[in-house]
C-alpha positions in Angstrom: -14.5 -15.1 15.8 -15.7 -13.4 12.6 -14.8 -9.5 11.6 -16.9 -6.9 12.1 -18.6 -6.6 8.6 -19.7 -2.7 9.9 -16.1 -1.8 8.8 -16.8 -2.5 4.9 -17.0 0.9 3.4 -15.3 2.9 6.3 -12.7 5.2 5.1 -9.8 6.7 7.0 -7.8 10.3 6.9 -5.3 10.6 4.8 -1.7 9.9 5.6 0.9 12.2 6.8 2.7 12.7 3.9 5.2 10.4 2.6 8.3 11.9 0.9 10.2 9.6 -1.4 13.6 9.9 -1.8 16.4 8.2 -4.1 18.2 6.4 -0.8 14.8 4.7 -0.1 13.7 4.1 -3.9 17.7 2.2 -3.8 17.2 0.5 -0.9 13.8 -1.4 -1.8 15.7 -1.7 -5.2 18.6 -3.7 -3.7 15.7 -5.4 -1.0 14.1 -6.9 -3.9 17.1 -7.6 -6.3 16.4 -5.3 -8.9 19.1 -3.6 -10.7 17.2 -1.7 -13.4 19.0 1.4 -13.8 15.8 3.7 -13.9 15.6 2.8 -10.2 19.0 3.5 -9.4 20.2 6.5 -11.9 19.2 10.0 -12.1 20.7 10.7 -15.8 19.1 7.1 -17.1 15.6 7.9 -15.8 15.9 11.2 -17.0 16.5 10.1 -20.4 13.8 8.1 -20.2 11.6 11.4 -19.6 11.3 10.9 -15.9 11.7 13.9 -13.5 14.1 11.8 -11.6 14.6 7.9 -10.5 11.0 5.9 -10.5 10.3 3.2 -7.8 9.7 -0.2 -8.4 6.5 -1.1 -9.2 5.8 -2.6 -5.7 7.1 0.3 -3.6 3.9 1.6 -2.4 4.0 -1.4 0.4 6.6 0.6 1.8 4.0 3.2 3.7 0.4 1.5 2.3 -0.5 0.5 5.7 -0.1 4.4 7.1 -3.4 5.1 6.2 -5.3 2.2 6.7 -3.2 0.2 9.6 -5.5 2.0 11.9 -8.6 0.2 10.8 -6.4 -2.8 11.4 -5.6 -2.4 15.5 -9.1 -1.3 15.9 -10.3 -3.3 18.9 -13.9 -3.3 17.1 -12.9 -4.8 14.0 -11.7 -7.6 15.8 -8.7 -8.7 13.9 -5.8 -11.3 15.8 -2.9 -9.4 14.4 -1.5 -12.5 15.6 -3.4 -14.5 13.0 -2.6 -12.6 10.2 -1.1 -13.6 6.8 -0.6 -11.4 3.5 -3.2 -12.9 1.1 -2.5 -10.4 -1.9 -1.3 -7.2 -2.9 -1.9 -5.5 -6.4 -1.6 -1.8 -7.5 -3.1 -0.1 -10.6 -0.7 3.2 -11.8 -1.8 6.6 -13.4 1.8 7.0 -13.5 5.4 5.8 -11.5 6.4 6.7 -8.3 9.7 9.0 -8.4 11.9 10.3 -5.9 10.9 13.8 -4.9 7.1 12.6 -4.7 5.2 13.5 -1.3 2.4 11.1 -1.4 -0.6 10.6 0.9 -3.0 7.8 1.0 -6.6 7.5 1.6 -8.0 4.2 2.6 -11.0 2.5 2.5 -12.0 -1.3 3.9 -13.8 -2.7 0.6 -14.8 -6.0 1.9 -14.8 -8.2 4.5 -15.7 -12.0 3.9 -15.0 -15.7 5.1 -13.4 -18.1 3.4 -13.6 -21.5 5.1 -12.2 -21.2 8.5 -10.5 -17.8 7.3 -11.8 -14.1 7.4 -10.5 -12.0 4.2 -9.7 -8.4 4.4 -9.5 -6.1 1.3 -8.2 -2.3 1.7 -8.1 -0.2 -0.9 -5.6 2.8 -0.6 -6.0 5.9 -3.2 -2.2 7.7 -3.1 -1.9 11.1 -4.3 0.6 13.7 -4.0 0.1 16.2 -1.6 -1.3 18.7 -4.3 -3.7 16.3 -5.0 -2.5 14.5 -8.3 -3.6 10.5 -8.5 -0.5 8.6 -9.0 -2.1 4.7 -8.0 -4.2 2.5 -6.3 -3.3 -0.2 -4.1 -5.3 -3.5 -3.3 -4.4 -5.1 0.2 -5.6 -8.5 1.1 -5.0 -10.0 4.7 -6.2 -13.1 5.9 -7.0 -14.1 9.3 -6.2 -17.8 9.8 -8.6 -19.7 11.6 -10.8 -16.5 12.3 -14.2 -18.1 11.5 -15.9 -21.6 12.6 
């Protein structure tokens, strides 16, 4: 069954603030096997010009579905979560995420299309500090396998 194309362009309210901590950054860096000292050592990060440890570039995936996630579970969209696989994720940065940031995300469904027997949905999320400073934009593409005939 095709996804509801009326959802394209729909923007969701900002997420609850996500507080970035040194612990979460360190855990994420360990999970992806990256020993970069900028992700683990405050003094090394400050020597490189950052206010605190910075997060690996893919860190926003940790909280990226908070805002747009409500769209994915909306029954009117028609998405079968049991058939979903991750298609693509990319990030465009204004500045690195660092410990101490409080981030909110506003998500918009930017595209829904059919690719063979699959439905492909893309969500753009604008990540800002609670003060409104832009940090990055994430693009999350998911694929619903076998969604279209």
